[in-house]
Backbone as a chain_set.jsonl record, in Angstrom:
{"seq": "XXXXXXXXXXXXXXXXXXXXXXXXXXXXXXXXXXXXXXXXXXXXXXXXXXXXXXXXXXXXXXXXXXXXXXXXXXXX", "coords": {"N": [[72.822, 177.823, 207.604], [76.132, 178.286, 206.933], [79.311, 177.172, 208.511], [81.95, 179.448, 209.573], [84.372, 178.075, 209.091], [83.969, 176.457, 206.972], [83.259, 178.498, 204.962], [85.394, 179.969, 204.809], [87.24, 178.016, 203.848], [86.192, 177.611, 201.503], [86.443, 180.169, 200.229], [89.233, 180.247, 200.016], [89.685, 178.005, 198.093], [88.271, 179.214, 195.914], [89.978, 181.481, 195.626], [92.476, 180.359, 194.84], [91.747, 178.973, 192.404], [91.096, 181.141, 190.927], [93.468, 182.483, 190.84], [95.128, 180.542, 189.489], [93.763, 180.21, 187.233], [94.111, 182.921, 185.942], [96.974, 183.209, 185.991], [97.85, 181.206, 184.177], [96.259, 181.869, 181.937], [97.207, 184.339, 181.291], [100.03, 184.412, 181.478], [100.792, 181.765, 180.728], [101.498, 180.016, 182.748], [101.765, 177.423, 185.102], [100.305, 177.08, 188.241], [101.741, 175.421, 190.964], [102.255, 173.621, 194.155], [104.853, 172.202, 195.745], [103.99, 168.775, 197.43], [105.163, 168.139, 200.035], [105.92, 170.811, 200.905], [103.488, 172.123, 201.14], [102.209, 170.563, 202.897], [103.923, 171.155, 205.257], [103.364, 173.906, 205.462], [100.646, 173.593, 206.175], [100.656, 172.42, 208.445], [101.785, 174.381, 209.922], [100.007, 176.24, 209.956], [98.128, 175.109, 211.403], [98.934, 175.194, 214.214], [99.036, 175.873, 217.41], [99.149, 179.459, 218.502], [101.065, 180.246, 220.546], [103.084, 178.228, 219.902], [104.037, 178.454, 217.727], [106.815, 178.907, 215.452], [107.247, 180.992, 213.881], [105.542, 183.817, 212.865], [102.426, 183.21, 211.502], [99.859, 184.573, 209.436], [97.479, 183.586, 208.396], [94.321, 181.83, 208.713], [93.607, 178.385, 209.558], [91.634, 177.137, 207.842], [91.688, 178.864, 205.562], [94.063, 178.662, 204.51], [93.925, 175.72, 204.003], [91.917, 175.413, 202.183], [93.2, 176.934, 200.001], [95.452, 175.326, 199.483], [94.514, 172.958, 198.965], [93.996, 171.872, 196.183], [96.519, 170.97, 195.563], [96.814, 168.842, 197.347], [94.876, 167.003, 196.224], [95.364, 166.531, 193.65], [97.965, 165.472, 191.406], [100.595, 166.774, 189.887], [102.825, 166.597, 187.111]], "CA": [[73.946, 178.575, 207.682], [77.642, 177.439, 206.894], [79.982, 177.677, 209.766], [83.263, 180.224, 209.355], [85.559, 177.161, 208.646], [83.596, 176.231, 205.544], [83.283, 179.669, 204.107], [87.054, 180.513, 204.707], [87.931, 177.034, 202.857], [85.498, 177.9, 200.093], [87.047, 181.315, 199.686], [90.645, 179.821, 199.669], [89.64, 177.514, 196.849], [87.969, 180.197, 194.826], [91.038, 182.26, 195.434], [93.337, 179.682, 194.235], [91.144, 178.728, 191.228], [91.162, 182.42, 190.158], [94.829, 182.812, 190.513], [95.654, 179.493, 188.581], [93.136, 180.607, 185.774], [94.754, 184.134, 185.592], [98.281, 182.918, 185.525], [97.481, 180.392, 183.046], [95.517, 182.745, 180.664], [98.049, 185.629, 180.947], [101.415, 184.188, 181.39], [100.95, 180.388, 180.444], [102.132, 179.587, 183.766], [100.774, 176.477, 186.043], [100.709, 177.397, 189.924], [101.678, 174.157, 191.733], [103.266, 173.863, 195.357], [105.063, 170.619, 196.304], [103.253, 168.329, 198.518], [105.84, 168.393, 201.267], [105.989, 172.258, 201.421], [102.156, 172.361, 201.381], [102.147, 170.016, 204.364], [104.5, 172.065, 206.355], [102.415, 175.142, 205.668], [99.411, 173.373, 206.645], [100.847, 172.281, 209.897], [102.267, 175.6, 210.615], [98.811, 177.009, 210.312], [97.308, 174.613, 212.427], [99.626, 175.164, 215.255], [98.407, 177.261, 218.34], [99.926, 180.802, 218.522], [102.162, 180.095, 221.325], [104.04, 177.138, 219.574], [104.507, 178.618, 216.096], [108.03, 179.194, 215.363], [107.297, 182.338, 213.287], [104.128, 184.405, 212.686], [101.741, 182.976, 210.158], [98.749, 185.312, 209.683], [96.177, 183.349, 207.668], [93.745, 180.833, 209.312], [93.896, 176.967, 209.082], [90.797, 177.007, 206.965], [91.836, 179.396, 204.391], [95.348, 177.701, 204.185], [93.736, 174.384, 203.608], [91.337, 175.762, 200.82], [94.305, 177.296, 199.048], [96.225, 174.337, 199.13], [93.649, 171.609, 198.733], [94.209, 171.177, 194.959], [97.969, 170.255, 195.446], [96.753, 167.49, 197.939], [94.057, 166.18, 195.507], [95.936, 166.242, 192.2], [99.337, 165.163, 191.392], [101.161, 167.118, 188.542], [104.255, 165.987, 186.781]], "C": [[75.184, 177.931, 207.64], [78.377, 178.051, 207.944], [81.433, 178.524, 208.841], [84.24, 179.203, 208.461], [85.053, 176.958, 207.206], [83.643, 177.246, 204.604], [84.648, 180.163, 203.818], [87.715, 179.534, 203.793], [87.36, 177.31, 201.619], [86.232, 179.2, 199.272], [88.511, 181.185, 199.378], [90.673, 179.154, 198.335], [89.333, 178.388, 195.871], [89.127, 181.181, 194.552], [92.201, 181.687, 194.579], [93.112, 179.316, 192.812], [91.439, 179.974, 190.292], [92.626, 182.624, 189.799], [95.505, 181.758, 189.396], [95.177, 179.87, 187.167], [93.887, 181.913, 185.171], [96.14, 183.962, 185.222], [98.545, 182.058, 184.3], [97.125, 181.075, 181.721], [96.761, 183.76, 180.333], [99.587, 185.156, 180.585], [101.739, 182.805, 180.97], [101.703, 179.773, 181.458], [101.225, 178.529, 184.646], [101.223, 176.653, 187.414], [100.71, 175.774, 190.391], [102.683, 174.269, 192.986], [103.542, 172.203, 195.54], [104.466, 170.217, 197.467], [103.852, 168.388, 199.897], [105.711, 169.716, 201.803], [104.472, 172.54, 201.846], [101.759, 171.872, 202.664], [102.579, 170.736, 205.547], [103.781, 173.245, 206.596], [101.175, 174.852, 206.454], [99.472, 173.063, 208.172], [101.2, 173.297, 210.513], [100.987, 176.411, 210.904], [98.041, 176.529, 211.519], [97.908, 174.629, 213.828], [99.072, 176.452, 216.147], [99.493, 178.469, 218.384], [101.267, 180.636, 219.476], [103.357, 179.079, 221.024], [104.598, 177.501, 218.319], [105.812, 179.051, 216.314], [108.309, 180.82, 214.739], [105.874, 182.554, 212.918], [103.678, 183.859, 211.315], [100.109, 183.508, 210.329], [97.496, 184.69, 209.246], [95.754, 181.944, 208.665], [93.849, 179.407, 208.703], [92.897, 176.805, 207.963], [91.067, 177.625, 205.557], [93.236, 178.826, 203.77], [94.853, 176.233, 203.392], [92.921, 174.61, 202.367], [92.154, 176.045, 199.777], [94.937, 176.283, 198.654], [95.773, 173.018, 198.727], [93.894, 171.111, 197.205], [95.576, 170.593, 194.787], [97.832, 169.075, 196.195], [95.951, 166.618, 197.075], [94.55, 165.808, 194.048], [97.494, 166.288, 192.249], [100.001, 165.805, 189.969], [102.503, 166.908, 188.356], [105.215, 166.917, 186.327]], "O": [[75.314, 176.946, 208.367], [78.197, 179.217, 208.297], [81.799, 178.212, 207.707], [84.745, 179.497, 207.377], [85.784, 177.322, 206.284], [84.033, 176.991, 203.464], [84.979, 180.686, 202.754], [88.6, 179.916, 203.028], [88.085, 177.241, 200.627], [86.508, 179.243, 198.073], [89.02, 181.94, 198.549], [91.47, 179.53, 197.475], [90.083, 178.414, 194.894], [89.276, 181.667, 193.431], [92.806, 182.372, 193.754], [94.057, 179.309, 192.023], [91.91, 179.881, 189.159], [92.984, 182.893, 188.652], [96.31, 182.155, 188.553], [95.891, 179.877, 186.164], [94.229, 181.916, 183.988], [96.546, 184.512, 184.198], [99.466, 182.31, 183.523], [97.655, 180.832, 180.637], [97.187, 183.903, 179.188], [100.19, 185.503, 179.569], [102.936, 182.557, 180.824], [102.58, 178.982, 181.112], [100.044, 178.799, 184.862], [102.383, 176.411, 187.747], [99.754, 175.032, 190.167], [103.746, 174.884, 192.9], [102.736, 171.274, 195.493], [104.339, 170.968, 198.435], [103.135, 168.661, 200.86], [105.432, 169.878, 202.991], [104.273, 173.174, 202.882], [101.097, 172.542, 203.457], [101.919, 170.934, 206.568], [103.554, 173.639, 207.74], [100.693, 175.654, 207.255], [98.591, 173.355, 208.981], [101.001, 173.305, 211.728], [100.878, 177.135, 211.894], [97.485, 177.213, 212.378], [97.268, 173.987, 214.661], [98.782, 177.588, 215.774], [100.692, 178.207, 218.279], [102.389, 180.915, 219.054], [104.388, 179.049, 221.696], [105.571, 176.902, 217.862], [106.028, 179.604, 217.392], [109.229, 181.59, 215.016], [105.105, 181.62, 212.691], [104.306, 183.976, 210.263], [99.303, 183.018, 211.118], [96.442, 185.175, 209.657], [96.57, 181.205, 209.216], [94.135, 179.243, 207.517], [93.391, 176.25, 206.982], [90.742, 177.032, 204.528], [93.351, 178.599, 202.566], [95.376, 175.794, 202.368], [93.274, 173.927, 201.405], [91.957, 175.521, 198.681], [95.087, 176.169, 197.438], [96.486, 172.136, 198.248], [93.986, 169.894, 197.046], [95.764, 169.76, 193.901], [98.597, 168.16, 195.892], [96.26, 165.427, 197.109], [94.101, 164.847, 193.423], [98.144, 167.016, 193.001], [99.809, 165.146, 188.947], [103.313, 167.005, 189.277], [106.353, 166.542, 186.045]]}, "num_chains": 1, "name": "protein.A"}
């Protein structure tokens, strides 16, 4: 049985791939997030609730899964 962290990361990756595919197919747009912004969002998701400067409702694993393609690939 897979832990919840792994399942949520897989859901994040699948959501990102489906969104990218739909945007590319329908509107010919490519979804990419700058690495600095992706890192800031990932740090915000990893902070404990009492330290967060603003509320961020998504868990760390889902955020990591959704932003993982931006960390692994570099687009020009």
